[in-house]
DSSP file (Angstrom, degrees, kcal/mol; ACC not computed):
  #  RESIDUE AA STRUCTURE BP1 BP2  ACC     N-H-->O    O-->H-N    N-H-->O    O-->H-N    TCO  KAPPA ALPHA  PHI   PSI    X-CA   Y-CA   Z-CA
    1    1 A M              0   0    0      0, 0.0     2,-0.2     0, 0.0     0, 0.0   0.000 360.0 360.0 360.0 133.2  -20.3   22.3   -3.4
    2    2 A S        -     0   0    0      1,-0.1     0, 0.0     2,-0.1     0, 0.0  -0.524 360.0-161.0 -79.3 140.4  -22.1   21.9   -6.7
    3    3 A T        +     0   0    0     -2,-0.2    -1,-0.1     2,-0.1     0, 0.0   0.497  66.8  97.8 -95.8  -5.5  -20.4   23.1   -9.9
    4    4 A T  S    S-     0   0    0      1,-0.1     3,-0.1     3,-0.0    -2,-0.1  -0.727  80.1-119.3 -84.7 123.9  -23.7   23.2  -11.8
    5    5 A P        -     0   0    0      0, 0.0    -2,-0.1     0, 0.0    -1,-0.1  -0.216  39.6 -90.4 -57.4 149.8  -25.3   26.7  -12.0
    6    6 A D        -     0   0    0     26,-0.1    27,-2.8     1,-0.1     2,-0.6  -0.347  38.4-118.0 -60.3 140.6  -28.7   27.0  -10.4
    7    7 A I  E     -A   32   0A   0     25,-0.2    25,-0.3     1,-0.2     3,-0.1  -0.718  31.1-178.7 -80.8 122.2  -31.7   26.4  -12.7
    8    8 A L  E    S+     0   0A   0     23,-3.1    60,-1.7    -2,-0.6     2,-0.3   0.745  70.0   9.6 -93.1 -28.5  -33.7   29.6  -12.9
    9    9 A L  E     +AB  31  67A   0     22,-1.4    22,-3.2    58,-0.2     2,-0.4  -0.972  65.3 177.7-153.0 133.0  -36.4   28.3  -15.2
   10   10 A A  E     -AB  30  66A   0     56,-2.2    56,-2.3    -2,-0.3     2,-0.4  -0.999   7.8-172.2-140.9 143.0  -37.3   24.8  -16.4
   11   11 A A  E     -A   29   0A   0     18,-2.5    18,-2.4    -2,-0.4     2,-0.5  -0.998   6.6-170.5-128.7 126.5  -40.1   23.5  -18.6
   12   12 A N  E    S-     0   0A   0     -2,-0.4    16,-0.2    52,-0.3    15,-0.1  -0.971  74.3  -9.0-124.4 118.7  -40.6   19.7  -19.0
   13   13 A G  E    S-     0   0A   0     -2,-0.5    13,-0.4     1,-0.2     2,-0.2   0.801  83.1-174.5  68.1  31.6  -43.0   18.4  -21.6
   14   14 A L  E     +A   27   0A   0     13,-2.8    13,-2.3    11,-0.2     2,-0.4  -0.418   5.6 176.8 -62.3 122.4  -44.4   21.9  -22.3
   15   15 A S  E     -     0   0A   0     -2,-0.2     2,-0.4    10,-0.2    10,-0.3  -0.970  13.3-161.8-127.4 144.4  -47.4   21.8  -24.7
   16   16 A V  E     +A   24   0A   0      8,-2.3     7,-2.7    -2,-0.4     8,-1.5  -0.998   9.7 179.7-127.1 125.0  -49.4   24.8  -25.9
   17   17 A N  E     +A   22   0A   0     -2,-0.4    45,-0.7    45,-0.3     2,-0.3  -0.987   6.5 166.2-120.8 136.6  -52.9   24.4  -27.4
   18   18 A A  E >   -A   21   0A   0      3,-2.2     3,-2.4    -2,-0.4    43,-0.1  -0.988  64.8  -0.7-150.1 140.5  -55.1   27.2  -28.6
   19   19 A A  T 3  S-     0   0    0     -2,-0.3     3,-0.1     1,-0.3    -1,-0.1   0.875 129.9 -55.6  50.3  42.6  -58.2   27.4  -30.7
   20   20 A G  T 3  S+     0   0    0      1,-0.2     2,-0.4    -3,-0.0    -1,-0.3   0.608 115.5 111.1  69.5  11.6  -58.0   23.6  -31.2
   21   21 A R  E <   -A   18   0A   0     -3,-2.4    -3,-2.2     0, 0.0     2,-0.7  -0.931  68.6-127.2-117.9 141.9  -54.5   23.6  -32.5
   22   22 A T  E     +A   17   0A   0     -2,-0.4    -5,-0.3    -5,-0.2     3,-0.1  -0.801  29.9 171.4 -83.7 113.9  -51.3   22.4  -31.1
   23   23 A L  E    S+     0   0A   0     -7,-2.7     2,-0.3    -2,-0.7    -6,-0.2   0.798  70.7  13.9 -93.5 -34.6  -48.8   25.2  -31.2
   24   24 A L  E     -A   16   0A   0     -8,-1.5    -8,-2.3    25,-0.1     2,-0.4  -0.994  69.1-164.6-138.8 141.6  -46.0   23.6  -29.1
   25   25 A E  E     -     0   0A   0     -2,-0.3   -10,-0.2   -10,-0.3   -11,-0.2  -0.957  61.8 -21.8-138.1 121.9  -45.6   20.0  -28.2
   26   26 A N  E    S+     0   0A   0     -2,-0.4     2,-0.4   -13,-0.4   -11,-0.2   0.931  75.3 175.4  55.3  58.4  -43.4   18.3  -25.6
   27   27 A V  E     -A   14   0A   0    -13,-2.3   -13,-2.8   -15,-0.1     2,-0.4  -0.790  11.7-167.4 -94.0 134.4  -40.8   21.1  -25.2
   28   28 A N  E     +     0   0A   0     -2,-0.4     2,-0.3   -16,-0.2   -16,-0.2  -0.985  16.6 155.8-122.4 132.7  -38.1   20.7  -22.6
   29   29 A V  E     -A   11   0A   0    -18,-2.4   -18,-2.5    -2,-0.4     2,-0.4  -0.994  21.2-166.2-150.3 142.4  -35.8   23.5  -21.6
   30   30 A Q  E     -A   10   0A   0     -2,-0.3     2,-0.5   -20,-0.2   -20,-0.2  -0.999   7.3-159.3-129.9 134.7  -33.7   24.6  -18.7
   31   31 A L  E     -A    9   0A   0    -22,-3.2   -23,-3.1    -2,-0.4   -22,-1.4  -0.961  13.7-159.8-113.0 121.4  -32.2   28.0  -18.1
   32   32 A H  E >   -A    7   0A   0     -2,-0.5     3,-2.2   -25,-0.3   -25,-0.2  -0.737  32.2 -88.4-104.8 149.1  -29.2   28.2  -15.7
   33   33 A A  T 3  S+     0   0    0    -27,-2.8     3,-0.1    -2,-0.3    -1,-0.1  -0.276 114.8  16.3 -54.3 130.2  -27.9   31.2  -13.9
   34   34 A G  T 3  S+     0   0    0      1,-0.3     2,-0.3   -29,-0.1    -1,-0.3   0.431  97.2 127.8  84.4  -0.1  -25.3   33.0  -16.0
   35   35 A E    <   -     0   0    0     -3,-2.2     2,-0.5     2,-0.0    -1,-0.3  -0.646  47.5-151.4 -91.7 145.3  -26.4   31.3  -19.2
   36   36 A V        -     0   0    0     -2,-0.3     2,-0.4    -3,-0.1    -3,-0.0  -0.972  16.8-171.8-115.6 129.6  -27.3   33.1  -22.4
   37   37 A L        -     0   0    0     -2,-0.5     2,-0.4     2,-0.0    -6,-0.0  -0.980   8.1-158.9-125.4 132.7  -29.8   31.4  -24.7
   38   38 A G        -     0   0    0     -2,-0.4     2,-0.6     2,-0.0    -2,-0.0  -0.872   4.3-155.3-107.1 142.2  -30.9   32.3  -28.2
   39   39 A I        +     0   0    0     -2,-0.4     2,-0.3     2,-0.0    -2,-0.0  -0.968  23.6 168.4-118.1 118.5  -34.1   31.2  -29.8
   40   40 A V        +     0   0    0     -2,-0.6    -2,-0.0     5,-0.0     0, 0.0  -0.905  10.6 120.3-129.3 154.0  -34.0   31.2  -33.6
   41   41 A G        -     0   0    0     -2,-0.3     3,-0.1     5,-0.0     5,-0.1  -0.889  57.3 -67.4 167.8 170.0  -36.3   29.8  -36.3
   42   42 A P    >   -     0   0    0      0, 0.0     3,-1.9     0, 0.0     5,-0.3  -0.253  68.1 -72.3 -72.0 164.8  -38.3   30.7  -39.2
   43   43 A N  T 3  S+     0   0    0      1,-0.3     0, 0.0     2,-0.1     0, 0.0  -0.335 123.1  21.3 -53.3 133.1  -41.5   32.8  -39.1
   44   44 A G  T 3  S+     0   0    0     -3,-0.1    -1,-0.3     1,-0.0     0, 0.0   0.466  84.8 120.0  87.4   1.6  -44.3   30.7  -37.5
   45   45 A A  S <  S-     0   0    0     -3,-1.9    -2,-0.1     1,-0.0    -5,-0.0   0.660  87.9-102.7 -77.7 -16.4  -42.0   28.2  -35.8
   46   46 A G  S  > S+     0   0    0     -4,-0.2     4,-2.7    -5,-0.1     5,-0.2   0.571  76.8 134.4 110.0  13.4  -43.3   29.1  -32.3
   47   47 A K  H  > S+     0   0    0     -5,-0.3     4,-2.0     1,-0.2     5,-0.2   0.948  81.1  38.9 -62.7 -48.1  -40.6   31.4  -30.9
   48   48 A S  H  > S+     0   0    0      1,-0.2     4,-2.6     2,-0.2    -1,-0.2   0.871 114.2  55.2 -70.6 -34.5  -43.0   34.0  -29.5
   49   49 A T  H  > S+     0   0    0      2,-0.2     4,-2.5     1,-0.2     5,-0.2   0.922 108.4  49.9 -63.1 -44.0  -45.5   31.3  -28.4
   50   50 A L  H  X S+     0   0    0     -4,-2.7     4,-2.7     2,-0.2     5,-0.2   0.944 111.4  46.6 -58.0 -50.0  -42.7   29.7  -26.4
   51   51 A L  H  X S+     0   0    0     -4,-2.0     4,-2.2     2,-0.2     6,-0.3   0.904 112.6  50.9 -62.3 -41.6  -41.6   32.9  -24.7
   52   52 A K  H  X>S+     0   0    0     -4,-2.6     5,-1.6     1,-0.2     4,-1.1   0.914 111.4  47.3 -65.3 -40.9  -45.2   33.7  -23.9
   53   53 A A  H  <5S+     0   0    0     -4,-2.5     3,-0.3    -5,-0.2    -2,-0.2   0.915 114.0  47.9 -64.3 -42.2  -45.9   30.3  -22.4
   54   54 A L  H  <5S+     0   0    0     -4,-2.7    -2,-0.2     1,-0.2    -1,-0.2   0.888 115.7  43.0 -66.1 -38.3  -42.7   30.5  -20.3
   55   55 A S  H  <5S-     0   0    0     -4,-2.2    -1,-0.2    -5,-0.2    -2,-0.2   0.614 106.0-123.6 -84.0 -13.3  -43.4   33.9  -19.0
   56   56 A G  T  <5 +     0   0    0     -4,-1.1    -3,-0.2    -3,-0.3     3,-0.1   0.716  67.8 136.9  76.4  18.5  -47.1   33.3  -18.3
   57   57 A A      < +     0   0    0     -5,-1.6     2,-0.6    -6,-0.3    -4,-0.1   0.737  63.7  51.7 -72.9 -22.9  -48.0   36.3  -20.6
   58   58 A H    >   -     0   0    0     -6,-0.8     3,-1.8     1,-0.1    -1,-0.2  -0.863  68.3-170.7-118.1  94.6  -50.9   34.4  -22.3
   59   59 A A  T 3  S+     0   0    0     -2,-0.6    -1,-0.1     1,-0.3    -2,-0.1   0.743  80.0  63.8 -58.9 -25.3  -53.2   33.0  -19.6
   60   60 A S  T 3  S+     0   0    0      2,-0.1     2,-0.3   -42,-0.0    -1,-0.3   0.617  75.8 103.7 -82.6  -9.0  -55.2   31.0  -22.0
   61   61 A Y  S <  S-     0   0    0     -3,-1.8     2,-0.9   -45,-0.1   -43,-0.1  -0.575  70.6-137.5 -71.1 129.6  -52.3   28.7  -23.0
   62   62 A A        +     0   0    0    -45,-0.7     2,-0.3    -2,-0.3   -45,-0.3  -0.803  48.9 137.3 -90.5 102.8  -52.7   25.3  -21.3
   63   63 A C        -     0   0    0     -2,-0.9     2,-0.4   -47,-0.1   -49,-0.1  -0.968  46.0-140.0-148.9 160.2  -49.2   24.5  -20.2
   64   64 A V        +     0   0    0     -2,-0.3   -52,-0.3   -49,-0.2     2,-0.3  -0.993  38.7 138.2-123.4 125.7  -47.2   23.1  -17.3
   65   65 A W        -     0   0    0     -2,-0.4     2,-0.4   -54,-0.1   -54,-0.2  -0.957  36.0-136.6-156.3 169.1  -43.8   24.6  -16.2
   66   66 A R  E     -B   10   0A   0    -56,-2.3   -56,-2.2    -2,-0.3     2,-0.4  -0.994  13.5-168.8-136.0 145.4  -41.9   25.5  -13.2
   67   67 A R  E     -B    9   0A   0     -2,-0.4     2,-0.4   -58,-0.2   -58,-0.2  -0.992   2.2-170.3-133.6 137.1  -39.9   28.6  -12.5
   68   68 A R              0   0    0    -60,-1.7    -2,-0.0    -2,-0.4     0, 0.0  -0.995 360.0 360.0-131.0 134.0  -37.5   29.3   -9.6
   69   69 A Y              0   0    0     -2,-0.4   -61,-0.1   -60,-0.0    -1,-0.1   0.390 360.0 360.0 -99.0 360.0  -36.0   32.7   -8.9
């Protein structure tokens, strides 16, 4: 039996480009079952862009990620 919680969402090398600008570059994140994760940073740091890319809310973002429910 594994003691590592299931990975619910993972992004490896996530990059987001829009309007000729790189908004996020080479982001790696894993979210595990039962884990609480906070995203903090100054205005314009890319917090909302990261969440939109991970959720698929912005279809024009060119990104590669995997999600497991």
